N, C-alpha and C positions, 0 to 999 in steps of 0.2 A: 459599603465595605468599610470597614474601621479605619483603613488607611485613607480614605477619602478624607479624613480630618487632620491627616498629618500637618498640613500647612497652617492650619488654624490653630493646631496646638504650639507650632513653632512661635507663631505671632502671639498668643494668649500669654506667653512667656513674660513679654516685655512688662504686662501687668501684674507679674507675680504670681499667675496661676497656671497650674498645669492641668492638661486635659487627657483624659482615660477614655479612649475610644471602644465601645463596645461593639465585639462582632455578634450582630442579632442572629445570622444565620445558624451558630453554634447551639443556639436553643431549639432548634428544630434537626438538629443531626440525628437524634435519636427517634424521631417520629413527630407528631404534631403535638403543639402545647397550644392552648386556647390563650385568650387575651388576659383573662383573670389571673390564671395560672401564670403566664408571663410576668404580669406585674407583681405577683406574691414572690416570684423567683427572683426578680431583680432585685428587689428590696432585700432579701437573705444575702445577694451577692454582693452589697456595697454597705459602706458604713453611712453614718448618718451626718457627716460633716461636710458632704459633697453638695455641689449644685447639678442637677439633673438637666441635661440638653436632648432635646429630641426633634429630628426633622421629620415632617411629612408622616409617613407610617410610623417612624421612630418616635415622633410626637405623640401619635396617638397609643402606643405602647408606654410612652412615658406617663401619660396621664392616666393608665391603669393603674402603674405603680403609686402615683400620688393619691388617687382614690383609695388605693388598699390601705396606704398608710400615711394619713393627710398632714402628718407633722414630721414624718422622719427625714426629708431631705431639706437643705438649708433653704434652697430656693430653686426656682426652675426657668427654664428658657425653653418656649416653645414656640417652632419653626414651621409655618406652612402646615397646619394640622388640621384636621377633620374633627368634630366632637361625636359624629355619629348620624345616622339616616333615620328618619321616621320608619315607621314600620310598613308603611306601604311603598316604599322605594328599596326596600331590601331584596325583595325577589328579584329584581331586574339587575340589581347590583350583583347578587349572586350568578346570574347567568351570564355578564359580563366578565367575572372573575373566573368561572368555569373556561369561558373561551380562551383567555389570557394563559391559563395553565395549560390548556390542549396545546395553544400555539408553542408556548414553551417545550413541550414534552415532542412536538411533531416537526419543529421548523430548527433549522441551522441557529446558531447562537447569534449571528451577526444579522440574520433577518428578523429574528426576534426582537433585538435591541433597535432595529430600525423602525420597526412598528411602534414598539413602546414609545418612541422619542417624536413621533410624530403627532401623539395626543396633543390635544389644543392646551390643557391645563399645564403642560410642561414646555411645549413651545421650542425646544431646540436640543442640542446636544453637548451640552457645556460641562456634563459630568465628568470626573477623570475617568482614565482608562478602565472599560468594563471587561476585559478579556478575563482577569482573572476569575471573575463571577462566574465563568461557565463552569466550573467545577462545583458550582452550589446549586444546580439545576435542580436537584431534587428537593434541597430546602426551599429553594425559591416558589416552586412548585406547592409545596405545603402551605405557604405564607398566604396564596391564593385563597386558600380554602379556610385554614384556621386564624387568619390575621386579616380577613377580608372585612369591609366595612359593613357588609351582609351579615356579619357574627358579631359585631361591635354594638353594644349596648348604647343607646343615645346618651351620652354622660353630660349632656347639657345639666340636667336638674341636680347631677351630683357634684358639679364644680364647686358649689358653695362650701363644702365641707374641706375643702383645701386650704390649709391655715398659712402655708408660706409664701412669700413674695413671688410673683410670676410674671416673667417679661414676655408677653406674646408678639411676636413677630412675623410680619408679612412683606411680600414686595409689593409695590404701588401698582405694579402693572397686574397682579393677580387678583381680580376685582371679586371674585367668588369668594376667595380667602380671605381677602381684606373684611367683607362684611360678616363671614364665620367669626372672624378674630374678635371683631366689636361685640358680638354677642356673646361669645364665650367669657370676653373680659367684664362684661356686665353682670355675670354670675359669679364670678370670682371676688373673693374676699379683699385681696390686695395685688392687684395686678394693672398692667398698663399695656397698650398695644403700641407698638413701634413700627412704621412703615419705612422700608428701605427704599431709596430711590432707586431708579434705573434697574430694578429687577422684577422676575416675574415669580414663579412658585418655587424654583431652585435657588433660593436667596444665598446659602452658604456657598455656591460656586459661581454664582451671577455677582455676588457682590461681596467677595469674601472679605477683604479689608474693612468695609463699613460695616459689617456684621461682628467681626470681631473687635472693633473699636467700640461697637453699641454695647456689646455684651461687657466688656471689660469696664467701661464706664459705669454700667448700671449695677454691676456687682460693687464696685467701688463706692459707688452712693449708698447702696443699700447696707454694707457692712463696713462703714468708715469709723 
């Protein structure tokens, strides 16, 4: 939800930066929109003076925009994001996401959320209140189809075309994504991995103040 970033926005003001949160679900209101098409549309919707920030699925979507236009954005911050699966793993991921979509459509919202938060990679229910997202069930169901990792190209070999500075953020307790971050940064031209202490996958909400400080300081150094 765009509102999930309200506190981050208020804290970034102290560094002199304004945060414009994007409602990802509005891109699926009229039907499915593929990953590459999303990247193209996001680039058309925003000007080139901005820094792109994306978390998890939003980080994958941000990467699509960066690859679509490698020089458009001023810089990027990618948090807890996957670069893509090998072909042999995509069939299994498709089955898993089909199951999630079916649960979403057949279960009460509270039960679906409970199941979702039990996933090992997430590990907790630290997110802001999710009740308002119930009205977005149709769009979320579409995202399990068209924004699934099973539909995403393995972007690793394309990361080298991204020209801008990239800060790749992971939580120290999120071992899988720490490894993914190191591999991704090794392919980028101008990037660093930042590991945030006392956090797992949901860095923006498990370590909100630390993340905001890290982003603010990194931007200040990049563009002083």
